[in-house]
Each structure stands twice: as structure tokens, then as C-alpha cells.
TORDOKOL-12378 format. One line per field, with one value per residue (C-alpha): residue in three letters; x, y, z. Coordinates in pm, whole numbers. Each point is the difference from the previous one (the first is absolute). Layout:
<atoms>
r [ALA;...] $
x [X;...] $
y [Y;...] $
z [Z;...] $
</atoms>
This chain:
<atoms>
r [ARG;LEU;ASN;GLN;ASN;VAL;TYR;GLU;MET;THR;PRO;PRO;TYR;PHE;ALA;ALA;SER;LYS;ALA;ALA;ALA;ALA;ALA;ALA;MET;MET;LEU;VAL;LEU;HIS;HIS;HIS;LEU;THR;LEU;SER;HIS;ALA;TYR;THR;PRO;PRO;GLN;HIS;PHE;THR;THR;TYR;ARG;LYS;SER;THR;SER;HIS;PRO;LEU;THR;ALA;VAL;PHE;LEU;SER;SER;SER;ASP;GLY;VAL;THR;ILE;ASP;ASN;GLU;ASN;ASN;ASN;ILE;ASP;SER;SER;ALA;GLU;GLU;VAL;ALA;ASN;GLN;LEU;ARG;GLU;LYS;ALA;TYR;ASN;LEU;ARG;ARG;GLU;ALA;LYS;SER;ALA;GLU;GLN;SER;LEU;ARG;SER;ALA;THR;GLU;ARG;LYS;LYS;GLU;VAL;ALA;ASN;VAL;GLU;THR;ASP;GLU;TRP;ILE;ASP;SER;LEU;LEU;GLY;LEU;THR;THR;SER;ALA;VAL;VAL;ALA;THR;SER;GLU;ASP;THR;GLU;SER;ASN;ASN;ASN;THR;GLN;ASP;ASN;ILE;LYS;ASN;ASN;HIS;ILE;PRO;ALA;ALA;SER;THR;LEU;ALA;LEU;ARG;LEU;GLN;ALA;ASN;ASN;LEU;LEU;SER;PRO;SER;LYS;LEU;MET;ARG;ILE;CYS;GLU;ARG;LEU;HIS;GLU;ARG;GLU;THR;ALA;MET;MET;VAL;GLY;PRO;GLU;GLY;PHE;LEU;SER;LYS;ASP;ASN;ASP;VAL;VAL;GLY;GLY;GLY;PHE;VAL;LEU;GLY;ASP;TYR;ASP;ASN;ASN;SER;MET;GLU;ARG;LYS;LYS;GLU;GLU;THR;ASP;ARG;ILE;SER;GLY;LEU;LEU;ASP;ARG;ILE;LEU;GLN;ALA;VAL;GLN;ILE;ILE;ASP;GLU;GLU;ARG;ALA;GLY;GLN;SER;MET;ASN;GLU;LEU;GLY;PRO;LYS;LEU;ARG;MET;ARG;ILE;THR;ASP;LEU;ARG;GLN;SER;ARG;ASP;ALA;LEU;ILE;ARG;ARG;LYS;ILE;ASP;ASN;LEU;VAL;ASN;ASN;SER;SER;ALA;ASN;ILE;ASP;LYS;LYS;GLU;MET;GLU;LEU;ASP;ASN;LEU;VAL;ARG;SER;SER;PHE;ASP;GLY;ASP;ASN;ASN;ASP;ASP;GLU;SER;LYS;ASN;GLU;GLU;ARG;LYS;LYS;GLN;GLU;ARG;ILE;MET;LYS;ARG;ILE;ILE;GLN;THR;PRO;THR;TRP;LEU;PRO;PRO;SER;ILE;ALA;PRO;PHE;ALA;ALA;THR;SER;PRO;VAL;GLU;VAL;SER;VAL;ALA;HIS;TRP;LYS;MET;ILE;LYS;SER;ASP;ILE;LEU;ALA;ASP;SER;LYS;PHE;ILE;CYS;THR;SER;TRP;ASP;ALA;THR;GLU;VAL;ALA;ALA;ILE;TYR;ARG;GLY;ARG;ILE;SER;THR;ARG;ALA;VAL;SER;ASN;GLY;ASN;GLU;SER;ASP;GLU;ASP;THR;VAL;SER;ALA;VAL;PHE;ASP;ASP;LEU;LEU;ASN;ARG;LEU;GLN;ASN;HIS;PRO;GLU;ILE;SER;THR;LYS;ILE;GLN;LEU;PHE;ILE;VAL;ASP;ASP;PHE;GLU;TRP;ARG;PRO;PRO;ILE;ASP;MET;GLY;MET;SER;TYR;GLY;ALA;ARG;GLU;ASP;ARG;PRO;PRO;PRO;VAL;ILE;VAL;ALA;LEU;ALA;LYS;GLU;ALA;VAL;PRO;GLU;GLN;GLU;SER;GLU;ARG;SER;MET;THR;THR;LYS;SER;LEU;ALA;VAL;PHE;SER;THR;LEU;ILE;THR;LEU;PHE;THR;THR;VAL;ALA;TYR;ALA;VAL;SER;SER;PHE;ALA;LEU;ASN;PRO;SER;PHE;PHE;ASN;ALA;ILE;VAL;LYS;ASP;ASN;ASP;THR;THR;SER;PHE;PRO;LEU;CYS;LEU;PRO;VAL;PHE;PHE;GLY;VAL;LEU;ALA;ILE;SER;ALA;LEU;HIS;GLU;VAL;MET;HIS;ILE;VAL;ALA;ALA;LYS;LYS;TYR;GLY;VAL;ARG;LEU;GLY;ASN;PRO;VAL;PRO;LEU;PRO;SER;LEU;GLN;VAL;GLY;SER;PHE;GLY;SER;ILE;THR;PRO;LEU;ARG;SER;PHE;PRO;SER;SER;ARG;SER;ALA;LEU;PHE;ASP;ILE;ALA;ILE;SER;GLY;PRO;GLY;VAL;ALA;MET;LEU;ALA;SER;ILE;ALA;MET;ILE;VAL;LEU;GLY;LEU;ARG;LEU;THR;MET;THR;ALA;GLN;SER;PHE;THR;TYR;PHE;PRO;VAL;VAL;PRO;ALA;ALA;LEU;MET;LYS;SER;SER;PHE;LEU;ILE;GLY;SER;ILE;ALA;SER;ILE;VAL;PHE;PRO;LYS;VAL;MET;LEU;ALA;PRO;LEU;SER;GLN;PRO;ILE;PRO;ILE;HIS;GLY;LEU;PHE;LEU;VAL;GLY;LEU;ALA;GLY;LEU;TYR;SER;SER;SER;VAL;ASN;LEU;LEU;PRO;ILE;GLY;ARG;LEU;ASP;GLY;GLY;ARG;ALA;SER;MET;ALA;ALA;TYR;GLY;ARG;ARG;SER;ALA;SER;LEU;ILE;SER;LEU;LEU;SER;LEU;LEU;LEU;LEU;ALA;PHE;TYR;SER;PHE;ASN;GLY;VAL;SER;GLY;ILE;ILE;ILE;PHE;TRP;GLY;ALA;LEU;VAL;VAL;LEU;THR;GLY;GLN;ARG;LEU;ALA;ASP;ILE;PRO;VAL;ARG;ASN;GLU;VAL;THR;GLU;ILE;SER;GLY;LEU;ARG;VAL;ALA;ILE;TYR;ASN;THR;LEU;LEU;VAL;LEU;SER;LEU;LEU;THR;LEU;ALA;PRO;PHE;PRO;GLY;GLY;VAL;SER;SER;MET] $
x [-6519;90;344;40;-115;264;271;-103;-10;328;331;188;305;13;-259;44;-136;-308;-74;30;-244;-245;18;-78;-300;-127;28;-206;-270;-18;-43;-297;-170;-1;-101;-234;-383;-151;46;-190;24;56;-68;362;183;-110;51;73;-174;64;-218;-67;192;321;192;104;-111;37;173;-66;-44;-88;-360;126;133;-339;-48;-366;-104;-339;-20;-301;113;372;86;305;-17;240;181;131;192;149;111;156;197;126;110;177;189;86;134;218;136;76;181;211;73;97;244;148;38;161;243;87;60;207;212;48;110;242;149;48;161;227;109;73;184;212;97;75;201;209;68;117;218;162;78;142;210;-171;-55;312;-185;-82;339;184;368;218;371;-49;-286;148;147;-309;-224;197;-127;-357;-175;230;-62;-370;9;189;-253;216;-165;157;122;-238;239;-26;-375;-14;197;-223;-318;117;138;-325;-229;-171;-6;-365;-215;-242;285;173;-323;-74;354;-38;-353;105;293;-226;-249;277;129;-347;-42;319;-118;-356;13;-42;236;-10;-263;-62;30;-32;332;-1;375;-17;15;-351;-144;-114;-5;311;51;16;220;161;313;-200;-228;244;18;370;-57;-290;201;292;-208;-199;325;131;-319;-9;363;-52;-309;193;302;-236;-130;365;80;-303;123;330;-170;-208;319;135;-311;-21;25;-219;-342;-124;-202;194;-89;162;-247;-303;132;106;-344;-179;212;-50;-385;5;212;-225;-309;154;108;-341;-160;232;-83;-371;40;201;-260;-284;181;51;-361;-131;221;-119;-364;-85;207;-165;-51;234;280;-51;97;372;32;-117;229;303;-93;-42;341;156;-178;-291;-371;72;-131;290;17;-1;380;41;-275;191;327;-184;-144;345;150;-270;47;372;-63;-243;251;279;-206;-106;357;50;302;129;50;370;44;188;-314;-274;8;-52;-291;-152;25;-102;-254;-183;-118;43;-277;36;-39;312;194;-113;122;356;-24;-184;164;339;127;-160;251;281;310;-148;-231;-274;-120;-233;-95;-184;-132;-154;-158;338;261;46;272;85;199;187;338;222;-39;284;24;88;264;189;53;368;237;-228;-14;-314;-7;31;-273;-236;74;-75;-324;-112;89;-215;-291;43;-7;-317;-163;109;-154;-319;-293;-199;210;323;-110;-158;252;367;213;268;211;109;103;-290;-57;-177;309;193;336;-2;167;198;68;-25;85;-46;-219;-22;-146;156;-84;278;-185;-356;-172;-99;-360;-174;-178;-246;-111;-208;192;-95;172;326;233;-86;28;120;-351;-132;243;-177;70;166;251;84;54;232;202;46;92;258;148;43;155;232;119;63;191;211;87;78;231;187;44;105;278;164;-65;355;157;154;-55;-361;-70;156;-176;-343;22;234;-33;-373;117;-249;201;177;-323;49;295;-262;-189;221;-67;-372;-54;234;-224;-304;163;90;-361;-129;230;-145;-357;84;143;-329;-203;224;-30;-380;-42;187;-251;-312;-52;-149;158;-147;138;313;-32;335;95;203;313;156;338;42;-269;-216;-78;-127;-366;-305;-91;-322;-91;-323;-24;82;344;-3;256;249;283;-179;-55;360;136;-234;98;371;65;-40;205;244;107;-13;224;259;-4;34;304;155;-62;156;315;24;-66;289;221;-85;68;338;100;-160;233;-242;-273;-154;-327;-17;-242;156;-123;130;227;-259;-219;252;-32;-378;-28;197;-22;92;278;139;-12;174;263;93;-35;94;161;142;-344;-78;285;-158;-174;-378;-61;257;-178;125;-86;-159;-124;-377;-26;78;-293;-232;115;-30;-355;-83;173;-201;-329;47;121;-315;-219;163;-93;-229;-309;-359;-46;351;205;185;-326;-132;332;-1;-350;103;318;-130;-380;-272;5;379;-4;-266;221;308;-190;-113;355;123;-262;92;378;-88;-189;280;256;-228;-49;370;75;256;-70;-229;-67;-136;-216;-140;-47;-177;-249;-71;-39;-263;-186;-24;-108;296;33;-305;19;-25;-263;-5;177;-196;241;141;90;289;322;255;342;305;181;-271;8;373;-30;-249;209;314;-194;-154;356;120;-299;72;363;-108;-219;257;259;366;217;113;-257;-317;-315;-50;-288] $
y [-1076;274;27;-388;0;255;-202;-313;196;189;-182;-80;211;157;116;364;-33;-193;251;283;-175;-57;362;104;-228;138;358;-101;-166;303;229;-208;-39;383;102;-259;30;-344;-309;-327;-200;-366;-306;-63;287;347;57;339;19;231;313;277;233;-202;-222;-274;-355;-201;-4;-240;87;-237;26;-22;354;127;221;54;181;156;-74;212;308;-56;78;-160;-100;190;-322;-5;322;-153;-307;226;182;-320;-128;323;-7;-369;94;267;-231;-260;264;99;-375;-39;289;-128;-355;140;206;-303;-214;264;48;-370;-32;288;-141;-343;169;205;-317;-170;310;22;-365;51;307;-207;-247;283;141;-338;-14;350;-95;229;-272;-166;-340;14;110;-276;65;-163;40;276;174;9;344;151;-151;187;325;-117;310;234;-206;7;375;52;-201;-317;-301;-328;-213;-258;-280;149;19;-369;-99;200;-131;-350;81;175;-266;234;-213;-106;139;172;181;106;124;210;145;98;141;201;153;76;171;211;79;109;214;188;64;122;109;355;282;126;160;309;-43;233;97;159;48;253;358;133;-338;-115;-286;-173;-276;-298;-312;160;-217;-316;128;195;-107;-72;-226;-177;-67;-137;-219;-124;-84;-179;-211;-77;-111;-209;-165;-82;-131;-232;-144;-55;-174;-227;-80;-108;-227;-146;-74;-190;-200;-83;-366;-37;-5;309;275;310;302;270;-4;3;300;199;-62;112;320;70;-27;224;262;-7;41;290;171;-51;159;295;46;-18;275;217;-51;95;311;93;-73;200;297;12;-32;345;-30;-43;-372;45;131;-270;-275;-90;-36;350;135;-169;96;365;-10;-106;203;190;-53;21;-284;-188;-237;-366;-38;263;-171;-336;172;171;-332;-153;279;-32;-371;49;269;-233;-290;224;127;-367;-137;-246;30;-344;86;92;353;-134;-215;241;226;-306;-125;348;29;-354;-14;-305;-137;-347;-187;-143;-350;37;133;-306;-217;126;-124;-332;-100;179;31;-324;-293;253;78;351;-63;267;115;281;212;329;128;295;20;57;-179;-270;-94;-341;-3;-305;-156;-239;-344;-130;-308;224;197;-310;-158;-43;289;264;342;158;230;-311;-168;296;19;-369;25;305;-163;-299;237;164;-335;-102;336;-43;-347;96;-13;288;270;-35;283;211;30;62;-49;189;-101;303;82;53;381;-7;-164;208;-96;-132;217;-298;-306;-248;-358;-130;-287;-113;324;272;336;206;61;24;-331;-67;46;-82;289;-62;243;-13;-120;332;215;68;299;271;-116;196;6;163;292;335;213;255;-261;-111;354;76;-317;115;344;-144;-210;311;199;-283;-6;376;-13;-292;206;294;-223;-123;347;154;-252;153;361;40;-151;298;-156;-78;332;208;-203;41;352;189;-186;-101;-340;-272;-291;-38;-124;-364;5;-6;-301;-267;146;43;-363;-122;145;-137;-341;-22;91;-267;-257;88;-57;-310;-180;84;-152;-315;-58;65;-258;-254;30;62;355;251;350;325;231;175;377;178;265;307;125;345;-140;-339;4;-288;-140;-326;-98;-69;-361;-97;-353;-120;-326;-128;-171;-342;44;244;-162;66;364;33;-151;217;321;-46;-148;343;232;-271;-86;365;103;-273;95;374;-66;-198;287;255;-226;-53;372;95;-253;126;363;-99;-173;256;176;291;158;210;-192;-76;147;252;23;175;-190;56;-267;-261;102;37;-370;-196;-323;171;184;-321;-173;291;7;-355;-7;359;163;303;133;17;256;261;310;-33;257;-154;-120;-358;-206;-337;-277;-24;-345;160;242;-276;-206;293;62;-369;-14;301;-130;-352;156;215;-289;-228;225;-195;221;-115;-134;61;-301;50;13;-319;-172;128;-130;-339;-6;131;-34;251;141;62;120;259;143;-3;182;268;58;19;261;209;-17;82;307;99;-10;173;298;19;4;-278;-134;117;-362;-72;316;-78;-371;73;215;-264;-265;205;126;-341;-190;-223;57;-223;-369;-241;-272;-312;-331;-319;-148;277;-236;-201;195;22;-163;149;37;215;223;25;102;274;142;5;185;237;85;70;231;198;29;122;271;110;256;-87;171;338;14;189;-166;148;-229] $
z [3906;-253;154;-17;-372;-77;167;-208;-326;22;-75;335;-59;341;260;-77;-354;125;260;-246;-233;276;105;-356;-18;333;-134;-307;210;221;-298;-130;327;60;-357;-129;12;-77;217;-14;334;-74;217;98;-166;-73;-371;-143;-335;-291;-11;-245;234;41;-239;245;-60;319;340;281;365;281;114;350;-30;70;-304;-98;-314;-92;-380;-58;174;-83;372;167;361;238;59;-350;63;318;-201;-264;257;158;-339;-69;331;-65;-347;148;255;-257;-206;297;66;-367;15;324;-151;-312;203;223;-304;-163;315;31;-358;42;321;-175;-294;232;182;-338;-114;316;-48;-375;83;240;-265;-233;271;39;-369;16;301;254;254;146;15;-367;-144;-174;-21;-261;-40;-248;192;347;-28;-158;268;267;-142;-75;129;-193;-317;40;65;-321;-194;-12;-160;64;-290;-137;133;347;-17;-111;306;225;-144;68;357;103;-143;-246;-308;30;-292;241;191;-316;-147;310;-2;-372;42;311;-185;-297;244;134;-341;-112;322;-89;-357;61;367;143;-78;354;224;209;377;300;145;336;5;-276;121;-3;-83;-345;-242;-149;-256;211;-67;-291;2;-20;-271;-226;-361;32;288;-172;-307;196;207;-309;-177;316;41;-375;11;310;-163;-319;204;196;-334;-104;321;-41;-358;148;247;-287;-190;309;26;-371;52;304;-181;173;-157;-83;211;-213;-296;234;197;-300;-167;321;21;-373;47;310;-178;-315;207;188;-322;-154;311;-24;-368;72;269;-244;-264;234;100;-359;-90;296;-67;-361;67;-122;-325;-331;-100;-297;207;267;-253;34;-379;-58;268;-141;-352;84;168;-329;-263;149;-113;-378;-211;-174;-291;44;-4;276;210;-17;94;291;121;-20;211;248;27;54;268;181;1;119;293;89;-40;290;220;-86;-364;-78;-145;-299;-100;117;-324;-220;211;-8;-381;-67;-294;139;332;128;180;351;-141;-209;309;193;-281;66;357;-67;-332;-30;362;130;38;-98;205;73;300;-14;345;-105;-294;-84;-323;-181;-345;-160;230;250;254;139;323;130;5;-196;117;237;-221;-298;191;126;-339;-101;7;-164;156;119;-311;-235;195;-26;-375;-54;199;-193;-337;97;81;-342;-174;185;-103;-361;-12;169;-257;135;160;-204;-224;260;295;41;317;179;302;205;354;236;0;349;161;250;137;359;270;125;-190;277;-78;-358;105;-357;-142;-204;161;-143;-334;-114;-77;-357;-120;-320;-177;-286;-263;-312;-306;-177;269;-190;-41;-249;-359;-296;-147;320;-8;-62;-304;229;140;-351;-123;308;-98;-356;118;244;-270;-231;287;77;-372;21;334;-139;-312;236;205;-312;-146;330;28;-308;100;135;-316;-188;-350;70;162;-280;-266;156;155;-227;-336;35;-130;119;-146;325;169;-102;249;279;-135;167;336;-76;-116;277;273;-172;-29;361;91;-252;165;343;-132;-203;311;183;-289;0;369;-12;-282;214;284;-217;130;-234;-18;-120;-268;136;33;-35;253;-111;176;-44;123;-172;-275;141;342;-143;-13;212;-51;172;84;-165;192;350;26;139;270;159;-200;-329;99;96;-327;-212;197;32;-354;-176;216;103;-363;-104;288;-83;-370;90;227;-282;-243;246;29;-379;-70;226;-164;-347;112;125;-322;-239;-246;-74;205;-283;0;365;247;240;361;310;232;282;-177;109;363;-3;95;255;-202;-334;167;153;-339;-165;267;-76;-380;-92;310;-181;-76;364;47;-226;150;25;-276;-240;-319;-85;-311;74;-215;-67;161;343;-31;-105;301;224;-93;41;337;131;-136;155;327;49;-88;251;291;233;-52;-85;-350;-123;-91;334;191;-159;71;356;54;-132;216;331;-12;-39;344;12;-354;86;279;-224;-272;248;132;-370;-90;305;-95;-355;110;232;-279;-244;232;70;-379;23;-352;-284;-88;348;-18;-342;74;338;-179;-259;269;177;-317;-165;313;17;363;66;87;-289;-70;221;-76;8;257;216;283;-159;19;-276;13;173;-332;-139;320;-41;-369;87;288;-228;-275;260;128;-362;-53;312;-85;-342;143;265;-117;-19;280;-111;-287;-52;-143;-341;-77] $
</atoms>
């Protein structure tokens, strides 16, 4: 009866749990029968009453068990001990039955899961083309399917279009099958991420016997990373294939499968990441169990890493907290956040609530031509993945870039008119940073797989580039110092251009007559004027597009007086076209003006009647640049026949133009935050521009070490020291490409700059 009562009281999950509960009750009953001292025999039940020697209240035994108690003498009949032994044996038997039932249930569950996994793995193999019956060959995929095993061995992942065909051909489009495929891939991905590193096994083949690291190839970190990337890529490609199928079924009143699968995978990955973080936190907490309480706090550890245990004033405490917050955000930066936007998210002064991120999807993206399929968010940034509606792409004769621009402009208008989040959030449209190019393109099947898909990234409105008011006193002091040095080097350039003039040299050196110094002023102000023209054109273009610029910081040059200025962007340009126009306007106009001055200076030199007040330079200066030498060969060919060391008089406009041409040329190099780097990013995209910038830096370093040109050496040092080698701030619309005319203009100016920096044949760089 006790066993029956236990079965009735316990929830009917499975028999093993009931048996375990019954066994526990039997053990309790046995304990009280053997240790208690006061029993009162009832009429139908024998009731165990509370006594002063034991705290139990009541337990019921059947009177038919034959237990008799002497209440006066507190003696227990010998049959009670026999009953207790029987109950104890019965409890042990029940416990063994419970263990056996649990083991059987576990084995049955594992066998069922193994069968399901085998079936799911067969589906995955059919998608990968490992089974001949599952391979779907199209006209474009026939050749690749002939080498299926080689492709799989080399981590080949079929194109999304091919996967879409295979899903349809193998009848795998039901939600349950797709969910099982995605969950199985996620399970294998997780196993690769957190699985064992290897294990020791007995190897009898080793001379003398011993233990070796078993299954090293399958458990190496390189293999795990490779397999994890492969599974993740296949999982993402399946989601793309489902999106393609959803687009085909757009008018068939069927539920879209893509968003459901993406949401499920996102939930699984977030749960896995949270579990890994908890394990790491537990390890950290356990390892620091014996550390003082103050040192265990993360805030104190970070604070001590910055400035020790000293007590600071309030301003330093605020700055320290700010640095700690930035460090925390940098550590927790998600992989989907583009590196160009990540610094602004980390330094954001405010945080955005989840409700506001949801408003972007529900109020801004809803009913727009950007179909959002999934989104992720942190406290400072959010990403919205999806695609441009096929209805938007098929309108008229617009190109894909024009369509993306129109869709994004519509989203910006919606955001600007939103009553609640228009002043809290700003949007960017960029290429998906997590995208990787497919190994084979397959058939197009209506999807663009030759470039990353666009994604919407949202930041807090307050996340902006550094403003002038935020610059430190040290930075401002360096800017003033650089300006003074630039004025000095420009004066030195003007004076040195007259050093070989006999009249000027005799007046200054022999006669100590300083009245000849005003002869240098036209060159001095001319160099400043060409630099000012450079900056004015930047300002005009920035005003046109509503972009704020920082105060220009002049850069000195020992060769030509000034290398121009560093002009930081203080707000995000609206498009790549806006960035291109702002970047190219300064050096482009200054270069054309400089070439005109060189031609005019050579013409005035040819027609001059007297050279008494002309600058005098060595003839080698004409051959220090291929472009200048070519112009001189056309305009003033006789000067190119002079020996390299021959001093020749030249008009001051030529020297002003030469300084402006060199300054514009070095600024047009496609490196980082230079004008040329910004134009390169606008023309070729951020990924290509980064590679071009790296190659340009390597070439700059090569020519610097070989001493080809003093300008290149000095300019390379400035680029490294001033941080101009780094990538510039993001553009709000980095997806829409610029026009072909703008690309041609940049390529032409880049060729002119390279010709300027290259020496003329037969000449030696004197710059």
C-alpha cells in the first residue's frame, strides 16, 4: 500500500522516477522501524506515535504485518526486525530496478536520437552532393558535380542556388525537416567549438609501449576551426537558399521559412554563447576564490590596471569609468559589427534600449523595400539583415546601386519622421561583414552572390566622430607647433630657392644686407596660397554635402615647404560619392593649378629679359620628376640639355607650382585617411581600398629604405606618425558605388601623381 501511495502521489513522468521515490520512502520507513521506541497498536493500523525519545509524528503500518509492541516496557517483538529487514531488501531491489529503468530509458532515447541524426545527416549529405541520388545537376553545375568528393574534401560549399534546387528535388522543404537540418548543423558546429582537444590512448605499436595522443588530426585546433567555418558557411548558405525559395513562392500565400529558421538558429547560438560565457565566468570565479574581495571585483581590477590603487579626483574617476566602459565594449564587440563602425559603437556616450531597436524593425523597416529577415543588437548597436525587395529591383531601368540608394533614402526619411527615435538613432547601410565569397558561383538563380549583401546597422545618434571641443590640450598644442614648423619650412624653401642667385647670395652673406629677403616673399606666399586653395576646395565640397570638417593641421616639408594639411571629418558623409567629391576636390584642383603654374613659369622664364631677381636652381630639379621633366621638354626643351649640376634661373611661379604638384601628389596616394585613400575607398569599396592601402604602404617603405626620394622618405614618416595610414570613418551608404566618370577622374589623377614622384630618365631625384 505504501508503494501504491507513492505511485499515486508522484507525477507520472516515467516509471524510473516513481520507483526511485518508492525506494526512498522504504528506506525512511526502515529507519524509523529500527530506531523508534514507542508504538501504539491500532485496530486496523498500527500507529507510530511521537515519543520523547524520537521526533517522528506518524507512520502507518498494516496490522496484518504481525508487529506487536509492549508500550509499558518499550520492547519490540522480534517480528518487527524481520519486517524492517524485508523492507530494506525491498528498497534496495526497487533502487536497482530504478537504475535499470533509467538506463533503459536513456539508451532508448539515445538510440532514437542516433536514428534521427543518421537520417538528418543523410539529408545534409544530399545537400552537399555526397549521395548520387540526391545530387541535382544543372547546366552550370554538371562539371562541379563530377568532382563532388574532391569538392567536399576541399571544404566546397554549394552555391545557394544549387542548395535551393537540391532542397526541392529531395523533398526537404517541410518546416520540420529544415528545422532538423539546421539544428543538426548547429549541434555539429557547437561540438567542434567546445569539443575535446584530444586524448591519451594506449598504443601497442610504439616501441616499448606507452601512451600517445589519440585522434590528434580530428581534434587539432586547426581542423576544428576549419570544420567550424565550413559548417557555419553551409548553415548560412542553407538560409540563403530558403530565402530564394521564399522569393519564388511570394505570391502563393505560403508562410516564409527563412525568417523562422534564422530566428531559431539565432536563439540556439545565443544560448550556446551564454552557456560558454557562464562557464568562463565560473572558471574565473573559482580560480580567484582565495583573492581578497576588493581584488575580485572587476571594476577594481580594471581600475588598478590603469592607475593603481591611488585615490583620484572626480574628473579622473569619470575618465577612468569611461575607459573601463570602452574596454568592456571592445571586448564584447560582436562579430557582425563592421570594424569601421565598431569604434564609434564602443565610444558611444549613451546606450539604446531594446524597445527602440525593435522600433526600427517594426516601424521603419516594416512595409519598406528592405525585407528584414533577422536582427541582432547590443546596448550600443544593432544590425538588420535581409534583402532588397525583388519588386524594387525590377522597377524601370535603375541599376542595383540606384535601387539601394533609393531604398536607403526612404528608410532615412521614415526615421526622420518618426516621433520617438528620430533623435536617438542613426542608420548606416554597409556590406555584410560576415559574408564570405563562395568557392564556386553556380547558377545565378536570381540571387547576387558575387558581392556581400547589404545590411542595415543602427547606432545611437550621439555616436559621432571626434569633435573639435573634445580634442585634448596636447593635441591642440601639437597642431599649433606643426603650424609654426610649416611656416618655418616654407620660409626655408623660399630662401633656399634664391641661394644660388649671385646677387642674393652676395647681399646676404658678404654685405649682410637683409633688404633682399622680400625677393623670397612671392614664393613663400605662393606656396601658402596653393595650400589654401587645396583646403578651400575641401570646405566648398563639404558644404555642398553638409559634412563638417575639422580645423586643418599643416604638415611641414623639408623639400617643398608644406605637404598640405590634415583635414579630419567631423561628421559622417552621406554616400561614397560625397566622400569622393570632398576628398578629390582639394588635391585635384591644386594639382591642375600647379601644372598651370609650372607651364606659365617656364614660359615667363623663356621670355624674360633679365634674371637678376629670379630664383636659381640646379638643372637636376627639372629631372627629379617624370611629369615635370616631360612638361619642361615640351615647353622649354633647352633647359633639359643642361648638365645636372648646372644652375639655371627659373621664374618663381615654377617653384610654387612644383611645391603644389608634389604636395598634391603625395596626398593622392591611396593610403588610409589621405585624400587619395578616401577617394580609393569611395571608388573601389572599403575591402579593396584596405588591400590597396596596405600595398601602397609596403611600396612606400621599400622606396624609403632604398633612398629613392627624400620626399617619399619624409612623407612616409609623417603618414606613420600622424596615423594617416588608418582607415577613415564610415559612410552612411557604403553600398552604392560612385559613377564611372568619378573613377576615371581618380585614376587619371593617381597616374599624374605617380608620374610626379617618379624620376625623369637620366635624372637623379634631388627632392
